[in-house]
C-alpha positions, -999 to +999 in steps of 0.1 A: -275+259-456-249+243-480-231+268-509-253+254-535-288+256-515-277+296-509-269+295-544-301+286-554-329+302-535-313+336-520-335+363-543-329+390-517-308+398-487-318+428-465-285+445-441-304+462-415-282+489-400-288+513-366-304+534-385-337+514-393-347+509-361-352+546-359-384+542-376-400+525-344-387+546-318-356+530-312-328+555-305-294+551-325-258+568-331-253+597-303-288+587-289-275+554-283-244+562-272-259+589-244-279+565-229-250+541-219-229+567-207-252+580-183-258+540-173-219+538-164-215+576-151-216+555-114-210+582-085-214+568-051-215+593-016-208+575+019-220+543+001-253+549-015-259+550-054-265+587-067-262+582-104-258+553-127-276+525-135-283+501-106-292+469-120-259+473-139-241+479-107-261+446-089-245+429-120-208+442-116-209+430-078-226+391-092-191+393-114-169+408-091-176+383-066-176+355-093-137+364-097-131+365-061-163+348-041-151+367-006-152+403-024-178+421-038-155+453-040-169+464-076-138+494-079-124+479-104-155+477-128-163+509-117-126+522-135-137+505-165-168+517-166-159+550-163-132+546-193-163+537-214-181+566-201-153+592-206-139+577-241-176+569-254-182+604-268-150+599-293-158+565-305-179+559-342-201+536-320-200+513-285-186+483-311-156+510-321-149+512-288-151+482-275-132+466-302-106+491-294-103+475-257-111+441-267-080+430-244-094+445-212-125+419-198-136+440-179-148+471-201-157+445-224-182+429-198-193+468-182-199+477-222-221+445-226-239+448-199-248+487-207-259+473-244-283+450-232-300+473-206-301+504-230-316+481-259-343+464-237-355+496-220-354+516-262-376+482-270-400+485-243-402+528-251-407+518-294-435+512-314-432+477-314-436+471-277-467+453-264-478+455-230-488+423-221-496+427-184-518+456-192-542+435-214-525+447-248-522+415-275-511+428-304-490+462-325-509+493-329-511+485-369-523+520-379-493+538-356-467+515-377-481+518-413-453+544-417-426+523-407-401+504-434-414+469-411-451+478-425-438+475-464-415+448-458-445+424-445-459+436-477-434+426-498-430+391-480-469+386-484-477+398-516-496+374-534-490+346-509-514+329-488-505+318-448-496+283-464-475+296-492-455+319-469-428+290-454-419+290-487-420+325-495-394+334-468-370+305-479-359+334-506-352+359-480-325+365-455-315+394-430-285+403-417-291+430-381-265+446-370-284+462-342-291+439-310-326+447-305-350+419-319-376+445-342-376+427-369-384+389-349-414+414-329-423+430-359-432+398-380-447+377-352-471+399-343-480+409-380-483+373-393-510+363-370-531+398-375-530+399-412-533+356-418-557+353-388-532+328-376-524+315-340-492+329-319-475+290-324-481+295-362-470+329-361-439+319-341-433+285-365-432+307-403-409+333-387-384+311-368-382+299-408-365+332-417-327+333-415-318+364-397-279+368-387-268+390-358-233+391-365-231+414-332-256+391-310-286+404-295-300+412-264-314+377-261-342+352-278-379+359-276-400+335-252-418+322-282-380+317-302-367+297-273-387+292-242-362+281-215-338+317-220-358+336-236-369+377-223-398+395-235-393+424-258-388+453-236-386+436-200-365+447-173-344+420-163-328+416-130-293+415-119-286+380-122-302+375-158-284+410-171-251+393-167-262+362-184-278+379-215-246+399-216-232+367-228-255+371-259-238+402-275-203+400-295-175+420-303-163+428-336-132+403-331-158+375-318-185+388-348-159+382-373-141+348-356-157+322-385-152+295-358-176+312-334-198+333-357-221+327-390-198+350-407-189+326-436-229+321-438-232+358-443-206+361-472-225+332-492-258+350-489-240+382-498-225+362-525-255+349-541-283+366-534-299+380-564-307+417-544-290+434-516-309+455-497-292+484-472-316+496-445-303+521-421-268+513-426-240+532-422-213+515-440-188+514-416-162+497-426-157+474-395-192+462-404-182+459-440-156+434-427-183+410-417-203+415-449-173+415-476-146+389-477-110+403-475-101+421-503-078+386-515-103+371-524-137+393-537-168+383-551-182+386-589-217+391-586-220+416-615-259+408-618-267+416-585-289+445-579-286+467-549-305+491-531-291+512-506-304+545-479-279+568-474-291+593-455-270+617-440-240+603-457-221+628-481-219+627-522-181+620-517-183+594-491-213+576-515-190+571-540-166+556-518-192+530-507-199+524-541-163+520-552-159+496-524-188+476-532-173+470-565-139+462-556-147+442-528-186+431-534-177+422-576-205+442-579-214+462-612-217+500-607-244+504-627-263+478-607-260+502-573-291+526-560-278+544-531-300+571-524-289+595-496-323+614-496-350+586-488-353+565-453-358+527-451-396+527-461-392+551-490-366+535-506-386+502-503-418+518-518-393+530-549-382+498-559-412+480-551-413+461-582-374+456-586-379+442-546-408+418-557-407+385-546-431+371-572 
């Protein structure tokens, strides 16, 4: 999409952080870090694996064999896993830790494998999992009514028929900092249910949405890419897990304009009329992906900004506001940062301001 097109159509941009997945049951923060730590806490007794993720161990054997076909010794990879295990409790996030060790390919690989397997298992345990193997074909929409995804659907479909929806979503974009596919999964099933349309039609509509994953994701869903797709919450074999780990990006990879869509993200932030932060912690590393370098700030004085800041202190909120003004070119008077509101409450609170009608 060209700069002119972004200027014309981006009415609203949603920035989705890890906290946003909490409303559908996915772990974030310390819970997510603890899950990765357990997976990489490998221990073997007399050649038998006692602790650690068995699928990841098998994937590491494949990786070690590719380095040297005559060997399947994963000792060096185990050492890398233990370094992540021991350091992750100190880190802000797994993303920060991998960035600190970006020159170490084994640490990067072990971290990416753990991310993929942790996220896929979390998807399976979430409210968005549809167990097709047991005959289920839809989400529990009553159970999901308290999640922000439900409020998002109402925004997108307000006074909008199925035939008009394609034009409606051309005015919306998402920057999702999570590795999961919650937004895609929810909309795919919810549009089928709401508009009484086929799976193919729902897939076509959701694929019209511009959804950026700066750090990648655990892979496309089957209806997005048949050849390489993986079902929401599926447990992959070791060989597939290894391939899926290539979908994950470190911060350095996410900010590299030659291999990522960071330039398009900056354009969307620059030209959207309303910017909505959901479950976003405003870490400096992530803000670098959203906002340009300080030497070339935006000028967005008319933009309305809405943000959850659940658990963020008042003093930190003030610093966040100042940075959005200084680097994002936004007007302080147009920034609403609410530390007492979670994602769904924020959308409901500012419904009319976010309306796409």
